[in-house]
C-alpha positions in Angstrom: -16.2 2.2 -25.5 -19.4 4.1 -24.6 -20.0 7.4 -26.5 -17.8 10.1 -25.2 -20.6 12.6 -25.3 -22.4 10.5 -22.6 -19.6 11.5 -20.2 -20.0 15.2 -21.1 -23.7 15.0 -20.6 -23.3 13.2 -17.3 -20.9 15.8 -16.1 -23.6 18.5 -16.7 -26.3 16.3 -15.2 -24.4 15.6 -12.0 -23.1 19.1 -11.4 -25.7 20.0 -8.7 -25.6 16.6 -7.0 -22.0 15.7 -6.4 -18.8 17.4 -5.1 -15.7 18.5 -6.9 -13.2 16.4 -4.9 -9.6 17.6 -4.4 -6.3 16.4 -5.9 -3.1 16.4 -3.9 0.4 16.2 -5.3 2.7 13.8 -3.4 6.3 15.0 -4.4 8.1 12.1 -2.7 6.4 9.5 -5.0 5.5 11.8 -7.9 1.8 11.0 -7.5 -1.3 13.0 -8.0 -3.9 11.7 -5.6 -7.6 12.1 -6.4 -9.7 11.9 -3.1 -13.0 10.5 -4.0 -13.4 9.5 -0.4 -14.4 13.1 -0.1 -17.4 12.6 -2.4 -21.0 12.6 -1.3 -21.7 9.2 0.2 -17.9 8.8 0.6 -17.3 7.1 -2.8 -17.1 7.7 -6.5 -20.1 5.3 -6.8 -22.5 8.2 -6.4 -21.5 9.5 -9.8 -22.7 6.4 -11.8 -25.7 5.7 -9.6 -27.1 9.2 -9.7 -26.4 9.6 -13.4 -28.2 6.4 -14.2 -31.3 7.1 -12.1 -31.6 10.7 -13.5 -31.7 9.1 -17.0 -34.7 6.9 -16.1 -38.3 7.5 -17.3 -41.0 8.3 -14.8 -42.5 4.8 -15.2 -39.2 3.2 -14.4 -38.9 5.2 -11.2 -42.4 4.4 -10.2 -41.6 0.7 -10.3 -38.9 1.2 -7.7 -35.1 0.7 -7.9 -33.3 -2.5 -7.1 -29.6 -3.1 -6.9 -26.9 -5.2 -5.3 -24.0 -3.7 -3.5 -21.2 -4.1 -1.0 -22.2 -0.7 0.3 -21.0 2.2 -1.8 -23.1 1.7 -4.9 -26.1 1.1 -2.7 -25.5 4.4 -1.0 -25.4 6.1 -4.4 -28.6 4.5 -5.5 -30.3 5.4 -2.2 -29.2 9.0 -2.6 -30.5 9.0 -6.2 -33.8 7.6 -4.8 -34.1 10.5 -2.4 -33.4 12.9 -5.3 -36.1 11.4 -7.5 -38.5 10.1 -4.9 -38.1 6.5 -5.9 -38.2 3.5 -3.6 -34.9 1.7 -3.3 -34.2 -1.9 -2.3 -30.5 -3.0 -2.0 -29.5 -6.7 -1.8 -26.3 -7.0 0.3 -24.1 -9.8 1.6 -24.6 -10.9 5.2 -20.8 -10.1 5.5 -21.1 -6.5 4.4 -19.4 -3.8 6.4 -21.8 -2.6 9.2 -21.1 1.1 8.7 -22.0 0.8 5.0 -25.3 -1.0 5.9 -26.2 1.7 8.3 -25.3 4.4 5.8 -27.7 2.9 3.2 -30.5 2.7 5.8 -29.9 6.3 6.8 -30.4 7.3 3.1 -33.8 5.5 3.1 -32.9 2.2 1.3 -34.6 -1.0 2.2 -31.9 -3.8 2.7 -32.2 -7.5 1.9 -29.4 -9.5 3.5 -28.3 -12.5 1.5 -26.3 -15.5 2.7 -22.9 -15.7 1.1 -20.8 -13.1 -0.6 -21.4 -10.3 -3.2 -22.0 -12.7 -6.0 -24.9 -14.3 -4.2 -26.4 -10.9 -3.4 -26.1 -9.8 -7.0 -27.8 -13.0 -8.3 -30.6 -12.6 -5.7 -31.1 -9.0 -6.7 -31.3 -9.8 -10.5 -33.8 -12.5 -9.8 -35.9 -10.2 -7.7 -35.8 -7.4 -10.4 -37.0 -9.9 -13.0 -39.8 -11.3 -10.9 -41.0 -8.0 -9.5 -40.6 -5.8 -12.7 -38.6 -3.3 -10.5 -35.9 -1.3 -12.3 -32.5 -2.8 -12.0 -29.6 -0.4 -11.4 -26.4 -2.3 -12.1 -23.3 -1.3 -10.1 -21.2 -1.5 -13.3 -22.8 -3.2 -16.3 -24.7 -0.2 -17.7 -23.6 2.5 -20.1 -25.0 5.4 -18.1 -23.5 4.1 -14.9 -20.1 3.9 -16.7 -20.6 7.4 -18.1 -21.2 8.7 -14.6 -18.0 7.1 -13.4 -16.2 8.5 -16.3 -16.9 12.1 -15.1 -14.1 11.4 -12.6 -11.7 11.2 -15.5 -13.0 14.5 -17.0 -12.6 16.2 -13.6 -9.0 15.2 -13.3 -8.2 16.3 -16.8 -9.7 19.7 -16.1 -7.9 20.0 -12.7 -4.3 19.1 -13.8 -4.2 19.9 -17.5 -0.4 20.5 -17.4 0.0 16.7 -17.2 -1.5 16.1 -20.6 0.2 18.4 -23.0 1.8 17.4 -26.3 4.7 15.0 -25.8 3.9 14.3 -22.1 3.0 10.9 -20.7 1.3 9.8 -17.6 -0.1 6.7 -15.9 -3.5 6.4 -14.3 -3.9 3.8 -11.5 -7.5 2.8 -10.9 -9.2 0.2 -8.6 -11.1 -2.5 -10.4 -14.1 -4.6 -9.2 -16.8 -5.0 -11.8 -15.0 -2.5 -14.0 -17.4 0.4 -14.1 -14.9 3.0 -12.9 -12.0 2.0 -15.0 -14.3 1.7 -18.1 -15.5 5.2 -17.6 -12.1 6.6 -16.9 -10.7 4.7 -19.9 -13.3 6.3 -22.1 -12.4 9.7 -20.8 -8.8 9.1 -21.7 -8.7 6.9 -24.8 -11.8 7.9 -26.8 -10.7 9.7 -30.0 -12.5 12.8 -28.8 -10.1 13.0 -25.8 -7.2 13.7 -28.1 -4.7 12.4 -25.6 -1.5 10.5 -26.3 1.0 8.8 -24.0 -1.5 7.8 -21.4 -1.3 4.4 -19.7 -4.2 3.0 -17.7 -3.5 0.4 -15.1 -6.2 -1.4 -13.0 -5.5 -2.8 -9.5 -7.3 -5.6 -7.6 -6.6 -7.5 -4.4 -4.9 -10.8 -4.6 -7.9 -12.1 -2.6 -10.5 -11.4 -5.4 -8.8 -11.3 -8.8 -11.9 -11.9 -11.0 -11.4 -9.1 -13.5 -7.7 -9.8 -13.7 -8.4 -13.4 -14.6 -10.9 -12.3 -17.2 -8.4 -9.9 -18.7 -5.5 -12.3 -18.9 -7.1 -15.7 -19.0 -10.5 -14.9 -20.7 -12.3 -16.7 -17.9 -13.2 -16.3 -14.2 -14.1 -20.0 -13.9 -12.0 -21.4 -11.0 -11.0 -18.0 -9.6 -10.8 -18.3 -5.9 -11.9 -15.6 -3.5 -10.8 -14.9 0.1 -11.8 -12.2 2.6 -10.4 -8.8 1.8 -10.0 -5.3 3.1 -11.1 -4.3 -0.5 -14.6 -5.6 0.1 -16.0 -3.2 -2.6 -13.9 -4.8 -5.3 -14.9 -8.4 -4.3 -17.0 -10.9 -6.2 -17.3 -12.3 -9.7 -18.2 -10.1 -12.8 -21.7 -10.5 -14.2 -21.5 -12.8 -17.3 -21.6 -10.7 -20.5 -20.8 -7.5 -18.7 -20.0 -4.7 -21.2 -17.1 -3.6 -19.0 -15.0 -6.5 -20.1 -14.6 -5.6 -23.7 -14.1 -1.9 -22.8 -11.3 -2.9 -20.4 -9.7 -5.0 -23.0 -9.7 -2.0 -25.3 -8.6 0.7 -22.8 -6.6 -0.9 -20.1 -2.9 -1.6 -20.5 -2.3 -3.8 -17.4 -4.0 -5.2 -14.3 -1.9 -5.8 -11.2 -2.6 -7.4 -7.8 -1.8 -6.2 -4.3 -1.7 -8.1 -1.0 -3.8 -7.4 2.1 -0.8 -6.1 4.0 0.0 -3.7 1.1 -3.6 -2.4 1.2 -3.3 -1.9 4.9 -0.1 0.0 4.6 -1.6 2.3 2.0 -4.5 3.0 4.4 -2.0 3.9 7.1 -0.1 6.1 4.7 -3.1 8.2 3.8 -3.9 8.8 7.4 -0.4 9.5 8.7 0.6 11.6 5.7 -2.6 13.4 4.8 -5.1 12.7 7.6 -7.4 11.1 5.1 -9.6 8.1 6.0 -9.8 5.6 3.1 -11.2 2.1 2.7 -9.4 -0.9 1.4 -11.1 -0.7 -2.0 -9.9 2.9 -2.4 -6.4 2.0 -1.3 -5.4 -0.6 -3.8 -4.1 1.8 -6.4 -1.9 3.6 -3.9 -0.7 0.3 -2.6 0.4 -0.7 -6.1 2.4 2.6 -6.5 4.0 2.4 -3.0 5.1 -1.1 -3.4 6.6 -0.9 -6.9 3.9 -2.7 -8.8 3.8 0.3 -11.2 7.0 2.2 -11.7 5.8 4.8 -14.2 5.7 8.4 -13.1 4.0 10.8 -12.9 1.0 8.8 -12.0 -2.6 9.7 -11.1 -4.0 7.6 -8.3 -7.8 7.3 -7.8 -8.7 6.9 -4.1 -12.2 5.6 -4.8 -13.8 5.7 -1.4 -13.5 6.1 2.3 -16.3 4.1 3.9 -14.3 1.9 6.2 -15.6 0.4 9.4 -14.1 2.6 12.2 -12.9 -0.3 14.2 -11.2 -1.8 11.2 -9.4 1.5 10.5 -8.3 1.8 14.1 -6.9 -1.7 14.0 -5.0 -1.0 10.8 -3.5 2.1 12.3 -2.4 0.1 15.4 -0.8 -2.4 13.1 -3.2 -5.2 13.6 -4.3 -7.4 10.8 
C-alpha cells in the first residue's frame, strides 16, 4: 500500500479544490450511496489528478502535462492545469463519449484522438510523453494519484462513523478499471493506521472489459477479450507493472462482474429513485448490489461518476439498449 499519511496530506491539499459529496442511505437495500457524480468535473477522478499535479515541481509543470483518458481523468487533469497554469494534452480514443470530449475542451485541454480503444490511446500518450519530455500524469499508476482517490475513503469514514465501531462489519463496493480508486480506498480502510476491522472491499467491473479481474484471479490479462460497454471509463487493459495490481491483491477481497443490462438498470434506478444522473462506470457497484452479486450488508456503494452522454441516458431510461 502507499503511505497512509499521503492520503491525509492529499485531503488537506484538495480541500479548497473539490466538493464534499453527499451520502444517501437506501433503507430498502441497506446501502449507503456515495455520490461522486456530484464532484467537480462530475467524477472522483478530479481528486487524484489535482492532487498529483499540485505535488509537481515548477519545472515539471512548465514542460506541460500529458495523459490518456476515457474522459473523466482528462477532465481532472485539465482542471488541475487551469489551477496551476500548465498546458494539458489528453490522448483519447476515437470512440470516447462526445460529452466527455467537449468537457475536456471546455476546461482548456488539447485533445489528440487515437484510432482504437483506450489501450491504444494510453500507449500513444506514453510514447508522446517520453519523446517530448512532457510530464506524464497517469490515470492510476501513480502513488499521488492513488492518494488523491483515497481521500474518498477518508470522507466516507468521517461522514458515517457509526458504521465502523468496534464489533461492526461493513462491505465497500467500488468500481475498478486501472485500480486507482480501489487502491486508494483500500489504503484508507486497511492500512494499520486506519484501525478498522471487519471491513470487506469488493471491486466491480463490466463483463465486457474484465482486465483487472483476470489479473486478480489469473495473474494475467493476456487473452482477455474486450467488448463495447456502458462502463467506458473502466475499459481497457492495465498498464504493465502498474503498482495498483499488488495493492489490489493486498487490499481487495473479491472482484465481481456485471452485465450491460444490469448496469443500465442501475442507471435507471438512480434516476427513478433519487433523480441522480450517473454513468455506466459509476453504476457497476450498485448493479452488483441490486442483482445479488454481493449479499453482505450494510454496504457502501461508490457512484464514481455521472458524465454520461445525454442521448445514451435518455435511451436507457426509455428501456432501449
